[in-house]
Backbone as CSV, one residue per row, in Angstrom:
resi,resn,N_x,N_y,N_z,CA_x,CA_y,CA_z,C_x,C_y,C_z
1,MET,-10.978,31.463,46.444,-12.093,30.571,46.259,-13.158,30.909,47.297
2,SER,-14.356,31.220,46.848,-15.420,31.545,47.787,-16.329,30.340,47.973
3,THR,-16.811,30.168,49.195,-17.703,29.052,49.471,-18.852,29.518,50.333
4,ASN,-19.991,28.871,50.183,-21.116,29.016,51.100,-21.821,27.675,51.149
5,SER,-23.000,27.602,51.731,-23.628,26.309,51.956,-24.141,25.633,50.684
6,THR,-24.371,26.386,49.590,-24.930,25.759,48.405,-24.007,25.753,47.196
7,THR,-22.993,26.605,47.159,-22.161,26.707,45.967,-20.687,26.690,46.342
8,LEU,-19.913,25.933,45.601,-18.469,25.889,45.762,-17.859,26.138,44.388
9,VAL,-17.035,27.152,44.269,-16.487,27.528,42.971,-15.356,26.585,42.582
10,ALA,-15.362,26.149,41.329,-14.271,25.361,40.767,-13.825,26.058,39.491
11,ARG,-12.607,25.856,39.108,-12.112,26.524,37.903,-12.565,25.850,36.624
12,SER,-12.546,24.534,36.600,-12.919,23.836,35.369,-13.659,22.547,35.695
13,LEU,-14.340,22.027,34.695,-15.062,20.769,34.853,-14.107,19.635,35.209
14,ALA,-12.861,19.718,34.765,-11.869,18.680,35.059,-11.579,18.552,36.552
15,GLU,-11.873,19.584,37.333,-11.605,19.579,38.772,-12.787,19.103,39.621
16,VAL,-13.935,18.886,39.016,-15.127,18.493,39.769,-15.035,17.009,40.105
17,PRO,-15.182,16.652,41.378,-15.094,15.232,41.756,-16.308,14.427,41.276
18,ALA,-16.116,13.143,41.085,-17.200,12.252,40.669,-18.337,12.312,41.678
19,GLY,-19.561,12.316,41.163,-20.742,12.345,42.008,-21.249,13.740,42.328
20,ARG,-20.539,14.776,41.910,-20.936,16.153,42.222,-21.639,16.792,41.034
21,CYS,-22.559,17.692,41.335,-23.273,18.448,40.317,-22.554,19.766,40.060
22,PHE,-22.760,20.305,38.877,-22.096,21.550,38.494,-23.022,22.388,37.629
23,ARG,-22.738,23.675,37.567,-23.427,24.609,36.673,-22.360,25.242,35.782
24,ILE,-22.596,25.245,34.496,-21.635,25.804,33.545,-21.683,27.323,33.593
25,LYS,-20.517,27.925,33.697,-20.398,29.384,33.697,-19.936,29.901,32.340
26,LYS,-18.984,29.199,31.695,-18.460,29.665,30.417,-17.698,28.539,29.732
27,VAL,-17.735,28.522,28.407,-16.945,27.579,27.625,-15.812,28.363,26.970
28,HIS,-14.587,28.002,27.307,-13.406,28.670,26.761,-12.934,27.913,25.521
29,GLY,-11.846,28.344,24.965,-11.293,27.683,23.796,-11.713,28.404,22.524
30,HIS,-11.181,27.919,21.397,-11.454,28.548,20.113,-11.741,27.487,19.064
31,GLY,-12.387,27.896,18.026,-12.553,27.040,16.863,-13.496,25.876,17.053
32,GLU,-13.127,24.770,16.410,-14.004,23.600,16.334,-14.334,22.991,17.693
33,ILE,-13.346,22.882,18.571,-13.611,22.221,19.865,-14.624,23.010,20.685
34,ARG,-14.505,24.329,20.715,-15.468,25.162,21.446,-16.861,25.017,20.843
35,GLN,-16.947,25.077,19.527,-18.248,24.956,18.868,-18.859,23.579,19.102
36,ARG,-18.036,22.538,19.082,-18.540,21.174,19.311,-19.124,21.038,20.721
37,LEU,-18.425,21.575,21.719,-18.928,21.527,23.102,-20.257,22.261,23.221
38,ILE,-20.354,23.420,22.594,-21.608,24.183,22.623,-22.715,23.410,21.914
39,ASP,-22.416,22.821,20.766,-23.402,22.030,20.028,-23.907,20.835,20.840
40,LEU,-23.034,20.273,21.680,-23.427,19.133,22.518,-24.283,19.554,23.711
41,GLY,-24.370,20.855,23.976,-25.222,21.332,25.070,-24.472,21.932,26.237
42,PHE,-23.177,22.068,26.131,-22.382,22.675,27.193,-22.484,24.198,27.055
43,ILE,-23.609,24.731,27.550,-23.877,26.157,27.448,-24.095,26.750,28.835
44,LYS,-23.964,28.061,28.920,-24.066,28.776,30.193,-25.354,28.411,30.938
45,ASN,-25.197,28.185,32.244,-26.271,27.887,33.196,-26.867,26.485,33.098
46,GLU,-26.372,25.630,32.202,-26.825,24.239,32.187,-26.259,23.530,33.412
47,VAL,-27.035,22.613,33.968,-26.631,21.864,35.152,-26.377,20.419,34.745
48,GLY,-25.302,19.844,35.271,-24.960,18.463,34.977,-24.302,17.797,36.172
49,THR,-23.900,16.549,35.972,-23.275,15.759,37.029,-22.067,15.022,36.469
50,VAL,-20.988,14.989,37.244,-19.853,14.142,36.891,-20.195,12.754,37.418
51,ILE,-20.320,11.793,36.525,-20.740,10.436,36.905,-19.564,9.631,37.450
52,ARG,-18.479,9.582,36.693,-17.303,8.808,37.135,-16.081,9.193,36.321
53,GLU,-14.942,8.727,36.808,-13.665,8.926,36.134,-13.119,7.568,35.727
54,ALA,-12.361,7.539,34.646,-11.684,6.304,34.258,-10.588,6.000,35.277
55,LEU,-10.040,4.805,35.218,-9.031,4.372,36.174,-7.860,5.329,36.310
56,LEU,-7.373,5.834,35.216,-6.245,6.766,35.249,-6.717,8.220,35.221
57,LYS,-7.967,8.455,35.610,-8.572,9.787,35.726,-8.877,10.454,34.389
58,ASP,-8.724,9.745,33.282,-8.997,10.335,31.983,-9.509,9.247,31.059
59,PRO,-10.674,9.345,30.460,-11.600,10.478,30.453,-12.535,10.468,31.659
60,ILE,-13.432,11.482,31.687,-14.474,11.528,32.702,-15.828,11.375,32.009
61,GLU,-16.793,10.783,32.737,-18.149,10.652,32.218,-19.018,11.714,32.871
62,VAL,-19.741,12.448,32.039,-20.565,13.564,32.490,-21.988,13.354,31.996
63,GLU,-22.977,13.646,32.836,-24.378,13.617,32.428,-24.849,15.054,32.309
64,LEU,-25.456,15.385,31.167,-25.952,16.736,30.910,-27.235,16.615,30.110
65,LYS,-28.321,17.133,30.623,-29.625,17.102,29.957,-30.037,15.676,29.575
66,GLY,-29.773,14.717,30.460,-30.185,13.339,30.234,-29.286,12.535,29.309
67,THR,-28.203,13.124,28.833,-27.278,12.445,27.931,-25.926,12.285,28.610
68,HIS,-25.292,11.131,28.411,-23.975,10.870,28.993,-22.901,11.132,27.951
69,PHE,-21.850,11.829,28.367,-20.721,12.156,27.506,-19.439,11.692,28.185
70,SER,-18.473,11.301,27.387,-17.120,11.077,27.878,-16.267,12.210,27.337
71,LEU,-15.582,12.898,28.242,-14.732,14.022,27.863,-13.309,13.761,28.319
72,ARG,-12.363,14.095,27.466,-10.972,14.089,27.902,-10.796,15.213,28.915
73,ARG,-9.854,15.063,29.801,-9.583,16.133,30.775,-9.185,17.420,30.069
74,SER,-8.472,17.315,28.962,-8.074,18.520,28.224,-9.296,19.276,27.705
75,GLU,-10.343,18.566,27.327,-11.588,19.204,26.889,-12.348,19.763,28.087
76,ALA,-12.387,19.001,29.173,-13.109,19.435,30.376,-12.487,20.693,30.973
77,ARG,-11.190,20.884,30.790,-10.528,22.089,31.304,-11.011,23.354,30.608
78,LEU,-11.609,23.226,29.441,-12.119,24.383,28.700,-13.473,24.862,29.224
79,ILE,-14.095,24.070,30.102,-15.435,24.395,30.594,-15.343,24.908,32.024
80,GLU,-15.632,26.182,32.210,-15.600,26.812,33.533,-16.943,26.539,34.214
81,VAL,-16.889,26.013,35.440,-18.102,25.631,36.156,-18.054,26.073,37.607
82,GLU,-19.210,26.000,38.252,-19.269,26.096,39.711,-19.917,24.807,40.201
83,VAL,-19.403,24.283,41.298,-19.947,23.061,41.886,-21.145,23.458,42.735
84,ILE,-22.246,22.695,42.594,-23.460,22.961,43.368,-23.854,21.726,44.154
85,ASP,-24.623,21.931,45.187,-25.098,20.801,46.022,-26.428,20.288,45.544
């Protein structure tokens, strides 16, 4: 894991703590779920924020391009991101 003052690498959106911003690097997965995420705006280089987590940590609320989404952790694991400040 590489770190510097502005970027901290994370493996998936599911690992980003609440309140942190992220940049999408790649959407993994196949078929309908991958296409649905892309259609919703989860595309390379988009910047978003993890707003909060549910009580049992699933689902998570994410803000992307002014829209709020709730994602299951299993879906968030398909989105490779880097955490930004």
